[in-house]
DRENDO-1510 file (C-alpha; in Angstrom, 1 decimal, always signed):
<recs>
REC; n; res; u; v; w
REC; 1; MET; -15.4; +24.3; +6.9 .
REC; 2; ASP; -12.5; +24.2; +4.4 .
REC; 3; ASP; -13.1; +21.1; +2.1 .
REC; 4; PHE; -9.4; +21.1; +1.0 .
REC; 5; ALA; -8.1; +21.0; +4.6 .
REC; 6; LEU; -10.6; +18.2; +5.3 .
REC; 7; ALA; -9.4; +16.3; +2.3 .
REC; 8; ARG; -5.8; +16.7; +3.3 .
REC; 9; ILE; -6.6; +15.4; +6.8 .
REC; 10; VAL; -8.4; +12.3; +5.3 .
REC; 11; HIS; -5.5; +11.8; +2.9 .
REC; 12; VAL; -2.8; +11.9; +5.5 .
REC; 13; VAL; -4.7; +9.7; +8.0 .
REC; 14; ALA; -5.6; +7.2; +5.2 .
REC; 15; VAL; -1.9; +7.0; +4.0 .
REC; 16; LEU; -0.8; +6.7; +7.7 .
REC; 17; PHE; -2.9; +3.6; +8.3 .
REC; 18; TRP; -2.5; +2.1; +4.9 .
REC; 19; ILE; +1.3; +2.3; +4.6 .
REC; 20; GLY; +1.7; +1.9; +8.4 .
REC; 21; GLY; -0.2; -1.3; +8.1 .
REC; 22; VAL; +2.0; -2.5; +5.3 .
REC; 23; GLY; +5.1; -1.7; +7.3 .
REC; 24; PHE; +3.7; -3.6; +10.3 .
REC; 25; VAL; +3.0; -6.6; +8.2 .
REC; 26; THR; +6.4; -6.4; +6.5 .
REC; 27; TRP; +8.6; -5.8; +9.5 .
REC; 28; VAL; +6.6; -7.5; +12.3 .
REC; 29; VAL; +4.0; -10.0; +11.1 .
REC; 30; LEU; +6.0; -11.8; +8.3 .
REC; 31; PRO; +9.2; -12.2; +10.4 .
REC; 32; THR; +7.2; -13.5; +13.3 .
REC; 33; ILE; +5.5; -16.1; +11.1 .
REC; 34; ARG; +8.7; -17.1; +9.5 .
REC; 35; HIS; +10.3; -17.8; +12.9 .
REC; 36; SER; +7.3; -19.6; +14.4 .
REC; 37; GLY; +6.5; -23.1; +13.3 .
REC; 38; PRO; +7.1; -25.2; +10.2 .
REC; 39; PRO; +7.4; -23.7; +6.7 .
REC; 40; ALA; +4.3; -25.5; +5.5 .
REC; 41; ASP; +2.1; -23.6; +8.0 .
REC; 42; ARG; +3.4; -20.1; +7.1 .
REC; 43; LEU; +1.0; -19.2; +4.4 .
REC; 44; GLY; -2.0; -20.3; +6.5 .
REC; 45; LYS; -0.9; -18.2; +9.4 .
REC; 46; PHE; -0.3; -15.2; +7.1 .
REC; 47; HIS; -3.8; -15.5; +5.6 .
REC; 48; ALA; -5.4; -15.7; +9.0 .
REC; 49; ILE; -3.8; -12.4; +10.1 .
REC; 50; GLU; -3.8; -10.7; +6.7 .
REC; 51; GLY; -7.5; -11.4; +6.3 .
REC; 52; ARG; -8.3; -9.1; +9.2 .
REC; 53; PHE; -6.1; -6.3; +7.8 .
REC; 54; ALA; -7.2; -6.6; +4.1 .
REC; 55; GLY; -10.7; -5.0; +4.7 .
REC; 56; GLN; -9.2; -2.1; +6.5 .
REC; 57; ALA; -6.5; -1.7; +3.9 .
REC; 58; LYS; -9.2; -1.5; +1.2 .
REC; 59; ILE; -10.9; +1.3; +3.1 .
REC; 60; TRP; -7.7; +3.3; +3.6 .
REC; 61; VAL; -6.6; +2.9; +0.0 .
REC; 62; LEU; -10.0; +4.1; -1.3 .
REC; 63; LEU; -10.0; +7.0; +1.1 .
REC; 64; ALA; -6.4; +8.0; +0.1 .
REC; 65; GLY; -7.4; +7.8; -3.6 .
REC; 66; ALA; -10.6; +9.7; -3.3 .
REC; 67; SER; -9.1; +12.5; -1.1 .
REC; 68; GLY; -6.0; +12.7; -3.4 .
REC; 69; PHE; -8.2; +13.0; -6.5 .
REC; 70; TRP; -10.3; +15.6; -4.7 .
REC; 71; MET; -7.3; +17.7; -3.8 .
REC; 72; VAL; -5.9; +17.6; -7.3 .
REC; 73; HIS; -9.3; +18.5; -8.8 .
REC; 74; ARG; -10.1; +21.2; -6.2 .
REC; 75; ALA; -6.7; +22.9; -6.4 .
REC; 76; GLU; -6.5; +22.4; -10.2 .
REC; 77; MET; -3.2; +20.7; -10.0 .
REC; 78; TRP; -3.6; +18.6; -13.1 .
REC; 79; SER; -0.7; +20.4; -14.9 .
REC; 80; ARG; +1.7; +19.0; -12.3 .
REC; 81; PHE; +1.4; +15.7; -14.0 .
REC; 82; ALA; +3.1; +17.2; -17.1 .
REC; 83; ASP; +6.0; +18.6; -15.1 .
REC; 84; PRO; +8.8; +16.1; -14.3 .
REC; 85; SER; +9.7; +18.0; -11.1 .
REC; 86; PHE; +6.5; +16.7; -9.6 .
REC; 87; TRP; +7.7; +13.1; -10.0 .
REC; 88; TRP; +6.4; +12.4; -6.6 .
REC; 89; MET; +2.8; +12.9; -7.7 .
REC; 90; HIS; +3.3; +10.3; -10.4 .
REC; 91; ALA; +4.8; +8.0; -7.7 .
REC; 92; MET; +1.7; +8.5; -5.5 .
REC; 93; VAL; -0.7; +7.6; -8.2 .
REC; 94; ALA; +1.4; +4.7; -9.4 .
REC; 95; LEU; +1.7; +3.3; -5.8 .
REC; 96; TRP; -2.0; +3.8; -5.2 .
REC; 97; ALA; -2.7; +2.0; -8.5 .
REC; 98; VAL; -0.5; -1.0; -7.6 .
REC; 99; PHE; -2.1; -1.4; -4.2 .
REC; 100; THR; -5.6; -1.0; -5.6 .
REC; 101; LEU; -4.9; -3.7; -8.2 .
REC; 102; MET; -3.5; -6.0; -5.6 .
REC; 103; LEU; -6.3; -5.5; -3.0 .
REC; 104; PHE; -9.3; -5.5; -5.3 .
REC; 105; ILE; -8.3; -7.6; -8.3 .
REC; 106; ILE; -5.1; -9.7; -8.0 .
REC; 107; GLU; -5.5; -11.0; -4.4 .
REC; 108; PRO; -9.1; -11.9; -4.4 .
REC; 109; LEU; -9.3; -13.2; -8.0 .
REC; 110; PHE; -6.0; -15.0; -8.4 .
REC; 111; LEU; -3.5; -14.9; -5.5 .
REC; 112; HIS; -5.7; -16.4; -2.7 .
REC; 113; ARG; -6.6; -19.4; -4.8 .
REC; 114; ARG; -3.0; -19.9; -5.9 .
REC; 115; LEU; -1.6; -19.7; -2.4 .
REC; 116; ALA; -4.3; -21.9; -1.0 .
REC; 117; THR; -3.3; -24.7; -3.4 .
REC; 118; SER; +0.5; -24.0; -3.2 .
REC; 119; ARG; +2.8; -27.0; -3.8 .
REC; 120; THR; +5.7; -24.8; -2.7 .
REC; 121; PRO; +4.6; -23.0; +0.4 .
REC; 122; GLN; +8.1; -22.1; +1.6 .
REC; 123; ALA; +9.1; -20.6; -1.7 .
REC; 124; ASP; +5.7; -18.8; -2.0 .
REC; 125; PHE; +6.1; -17.3; +1.5 .
REC; 126; ALA; +9.6; -16.1; +0.7 .
REC; 127; ARG; +8.2; -14.5; -2.5 .
REC; 128; LEU; +5.4; -12.9; -0.5 .
REC; 129; GLU; +8.0; -11.4; +1.9 .
REC; 130; ARG; +10.1; -10.2; -1.0 .
REC; 131; VAL; +7.1; -8.4; -2.6 .
REC; 132; HIS; +6.2; -6.8; +0.7 .
REC; 133; HIS; +9.8; -5.5; +1.1 .
REC; 134; ILE; +9.8; -4.1; -2.4 .
REC; 135; LEU; +6.3; -2.4; -1.8 .
REC; 136; ILE; +7.3; -0.9; +1.5 .
REC; 137; MET; +10.5; +0.5; +0.1 .
REC; 138; LEU; +8.6; +2.0; -2.9 .
REC; 139; SER; +6.1; +3.4; -0.4 .
REC; 140; LEU; +8.8; +5.0; +1.7 .
REC; 141; ILE; +10.4; +6.6; -1.4 .
REC; 142; THR; +7.0; +7.9; -2.4 .
REC; 143; LEU; +6.2; +9.2; +1.0 .
REC; 144; GLY; +9.6; +11.0; +1.3 .
REC; 145; GLY; +9.1; +12.5; -2.2 .
REC; 146; ALA; +5.5; +13.6; -1.5 .
REC; 147; VAL; +6.3; +15.2; +1.8 .
REC; 148; GLY; +9.5; +16.9; +0.5 .
REC; 149; GLY; +7.8; +17.9; -2.8 .
REC; 150; SER; +4.7; +19.3; -1.2 .
REC; 151; HIS; +7.0; +21.5; +1.0 .
REC; 152; GLY; +9.1; +22.8; -1.9 .
REC; 153; LEU; +12.1; +20.5; -1.6 .
REC; 154; PHE; +12.0; +19.6; -5.3 .
</recs>
């Protein structure tokens, strides 16, 4: 079995479920919550749904990172990080780092506590939506760059 092909399969599937999940939360879950019920209940509803996705997201992010690292190591692509034309590789690592920090450090250590005791739930929910929109846009740019770059577009 070709370990590089297997790593690429794991990488693509992990990114599919990770970013696909973020897109679903951003474009389906958050608007549904925003239009259903009073503003004070929005954060609670979000946490009830997001809590079921967070564990899965952690797995997908870890698999994407491990398989990406393996492919870079196995194919000796470290020099690409010194070449600006491979900007999309920097973008992949940066996006992965942001989500890893969010999922494993910021959310569990700080954000959940802050949102649970929020005095401004409507403003916090709006901020949560804004952050999700920014993250999904950065994800789409990164995905487009990665697919185009890995197929010689850049």
